[in-house]
N, C-alpha and C positions, 0 to 999 in steps of 0.2 A: 298539701294532698297531691298536686301535680307531680312533685319530685318523688313521692312515694310510688305513684303509678309508673313512672319512667324507670325507676329502679327495679322494680319487679318485673316489668316488661323486658328490661335487658337481660334479667336472669332467666326469663322464659326462652329468650333467643339462644342463650348459650347452653341451655339445658340439652344435652345430646339425645336423650330419650325419656320420655315422661310415661310413667307406668299407669296403665289404666286402672280404675277402681274395680275391686272385685264385687261391687255391690251395684245393683240396678238403680237404687234410690237413695237420696240423703234428705232427711226431713230435720229442719233446724228451728227451734224456739229461741226468740232473741228478746233482749231488753236494750235500750239505749237512750240517746239524747240526740235531738235535732238542733243544729245550731244555724239559724238564719243569719245572713250577713246583717251587720249592726243597724244599718239604716232601713231594713225590711219592714214588712207590715206587722209581723208577730214577733212575740218573744221566744226564747228557747223552749223546747217541747220535750217532755218525757214520753217515750214511746216503747211499744213492744211490736213483735212481728213474727212472721212465719214464712219460712223459705223451703221450697221443694226443688231439689236438683235431680234431673233425669240423666243418670250416666249411661242408660242403655240407649239413648237418643243421640249420643255424641257424634258430631261430624268434624273431622280433622281435629280431635281432641277437644273441641268446644262443646260444653254440655248445657242445654237449656235449664233455666231456673225460673220458676214462678215464685213472686214474693207479695205479701200483704203486710204493710207496715201502717200501724195505726198510732197517731200522735194524740195524746191525751189533751183535753181543752187548755188552751193557752190564751193570753190576754193579746188583743190588738194594741199596738204601741201608741197609735194616735187617735184611737176612739175609746173614750173613757167608759168603762163598764162593759165593753163588748169582748167576746172570746169566741173561739172556735175550735173544734177538733179537725184533724185531716187524716184521711185514709188515702193510701197510695198503693196502687196496683201496679207491679212491674213484671217485665220479661227481660231477662239478661242471659248472656252467654258467658259461661265460667270456663276458665282454663286452669286446671290443677297442675301444680309442680311438685310431684310427689318425692319426698326425701325420707330418711330414716327416722320414723316416729312423728314427723310433722309434715304438713302440706301447704306451702304458700299457694296462693291464687290471685288471679286478676279477673275482673269481670267488667262488662259493659252492656248497656241496652237502653230501654225506654219504658215509659209507663204513663199513668194518668193518675192525677190526684183530685179527690173530691173534698170539698169543704162543707162543714155543717152549717156555718153562717157566713155570709160575704159582706165584707166592709172594706172601705179604703182602697178599692180597686182590686182586692184579692179575690180571684175567681178560680173556678175548676179549670184544669187544662193539662196538656200533655207536657212531659219532661223527658229529658235524656240524663242518663247517669253513668258514672264510671267509678270503679273502686278497686280495692285490693284488700287482702286479709291473710289470715293463716289458721289452719286446723291443726291441733295438737292431739295426737291419739291417747285416749284414756284407756281403752282395751279395743279388742277386734271390731266392736260394733259402735262404740261411742267416741266423739271427738269433742274437745273444747274449741269453740270457733270465736275468733275476734275479726272484725272487718270494719272499714271505713268507706263511705260512699259520698260522692260529690254529685249533686242534682242541680240542673239549670232548667228554668221554665220561662218561655217568652210570654210577655203580656204588654199590651199597649196602654199605658197608664201615664197620663200627662202630669200627675202629682209627684212623680219621682224622676230623677235624672236618668236611671237606666231603665230599659225595657226588659230586664232579665231579673228573675228571682234566683238567688243562688243560695243553696242549703248544703250543709255538711252534716252527715250522720255518722256517729260512732255506735257500734253495736257489740254485743258479746252474748253468747249463748251456747247451748248443747246441741249436737248434731247426732242423729240416730241413723246409721246405715243398714239397709235391708234389701232384701230381694236378690240375693246373690245367685247367679246362675250356677247349677251344679256342674262340676267338671265331668265330661263325658268319660265313661270307663275306657280304659286302655283295651284295645284288641289284643287278646292273648295270641302270641305266634303259634301257627300250626306246627305240631311236632309229629313228624313221620313215626309210625311204628318201627321200632328196631328190627333189623333183619336177623333171623335166627342165627346163631353162631354154633358150630359143631363143638361138642363137649370135648375139652382136651383129654389127652391121655392120662390116666391116673398117675400121680407123682407120690412117691414114698413120704410119709410125714417125716419132717426134720426132727433131729433129736434135741431134747431138752434135758440134759443130764442131771441138773440140779433141781428139776421139777419146779422152777420159779415162775414158769409161764413165758420165758423169753428163750427162744431157740438158740442153740450153741452157736451158730455163725454170728449171732447179733449180741450175744451175752458178753459184756465187758467185765462182769465180775462173776467168774465161774465159781461154783461150789459155795453159793451163799447159804446161810443157815436156813433150815426149812421154816422156821417161825418168822422170817424177816420178810416184810412187805418191800417189793422191788419197783424200781422205776423202769422206763422204756428200755434202758440199757442193761437190765438185769442187776443193777446195783441196789444195795439195801438203801430204803429211804431213811434219812437222818434229819432230825430237827435239833435245833439249839435252843438254850435257855439262858438268858441273862437277867438277873434280878438286881435292881438297884436299891440302895439303902439311904435313909436320911443320914445327915451328918452325926458322926459319933454314935451310931446305933447299929445294933445286929438285929432289930425287929423288922420283919417283913410288912411293908405297908399294905394297907387293904387293896390298893390298886394292883399291887404285884401278886396278891394271893391267887387271882384268877389265872395268871401265867403259870403258877406252880400247879393248879388243878388240871390245866390243859396238858401240861408236860407229863404229869402222872397218868392221865389217860393214854397218852402215847406209850409210856413205859409199860402199862399193863398189857399192851398188845405186842410191842417190839421189846425182846428180852435182852436189852443192853444192859451192861453194868456202868456204874457212873463214877466219874472223879469229879468232885465239887471243889473249886478253887476260889478262895476268897481274896478280895483286893480292897485297898483303901486309897484316899487321896493323900496328900503329903502333909496335912495339917497334923501336928503332934510329933511325938518322937517315933523313930523307927521301931523300937521295942513295943511301944504301945500300939502302934498300927499293925504290928505282926500279929498280936494277940487278937486284935479286933477282926482282922481278916480271917483268922481261924474260927472265931465265934460266928461270923456272918456265913461261913460254909456250913458249920455245924447247925445253924438255924434252918438253912434251906434243906439239910438232910432230914431234920426233925419234921419239917412241914411235909416233905414228901412221904416220910413214914407215916404221918397222920393220914394221908391220902391212900394208904394201902400198899406202898412199895416197900419190899423187904429191905431192912437196913443192911442186910449182908451184901446186897448188890451195890452199895455205896461206900466210898471212902472220901475223906475231906483232907484239904491242905489249905494253908494261906500263903500269900505272897506279899502281904503288907502293902507298902506303897511302891514296890519294886517294878511293877509291871503295868504302868498306866497306859490307857488306850489313847488318851489325849494329854497334851501338856497341861500341868496343874497351874495354869496362869490365869483362870477365871472361875467364877462360882459355878457356871454352867459345866465347864470341863471337869471341875473336881467332883461335882454330882454325878457326872458320867462314869467316873473312875471308881466310885463306891458301888462295888458290884460282886456278884458271884457268877461265874462261869461254869458251864458243865462240859466235860470231855466225856464222849460215849466210847465205851470199850466192848467190843464184841467178845462174848465169853468163848472160851475154846471148846471144841466139840469133845 
């Protein structure tokens, strides 16, 4: 127990800065076991307890804590048939060492214990205690808490070699944090009313010869078609489509059909013509792969036609295994190469 206290105290000294709790109060319900020294008057005791920590009353980081610990009836070691319960009231100072998600702490203080029945020189009296533990955050308001306490009480009893009762207590429980002080609202900076600015002289409107919404000095693509949607540079917006296929198949998968539908929506607004180019991986003969690539291009053309795109706007071809995007040296790369790509063609005016 003493080694644990020393280690946690050292960590406290090395801590450069301890964050203060955002809550005014911490209430903890606990269960545990009391371990008297082996030659002490009573046996081990099951106990429960309650602790209330007052973070809003902290002095130099030390927070007062009130505790009530109740030990259930336990037998006297040397008096047959005799037992007693013990109630302990304590006042401790707690120092939290806040970290990311958990909070080690050390504590020390004093208290008074009351016995239900007195035998074998065991009487009511004051005690000193010291301990350490850790709180693990469950969410913003709840912690799981484990702690160990060492208690010592003086008594003048000739039947024992020592005049001190020594007890160890191990406890665990849940802590609820509440009473957070609201953050004061930030004072809005004062903004002075802008001074009136004289209206500038009228400037002739700049020309936009191709009527695409981008003036001629900024238009990097003059004479764009009137149907085309342009970007900030005045150039027609284009989008690409690449459809991948299963092995040895020209059937468009269900996942790829959504891409075909989206591309059809684009074509209904932008009047590009299309060149659909089919590709394969390198599994199979070149002649077989050439035919398969042509079938894939035709399959995409048929799907776009079903979406309302005029077939006269589309032509198809296949390049077989001759134009892979990636080396055909793995299953993933070969799947990437089994595709149909689209080349957009601006129709002549």
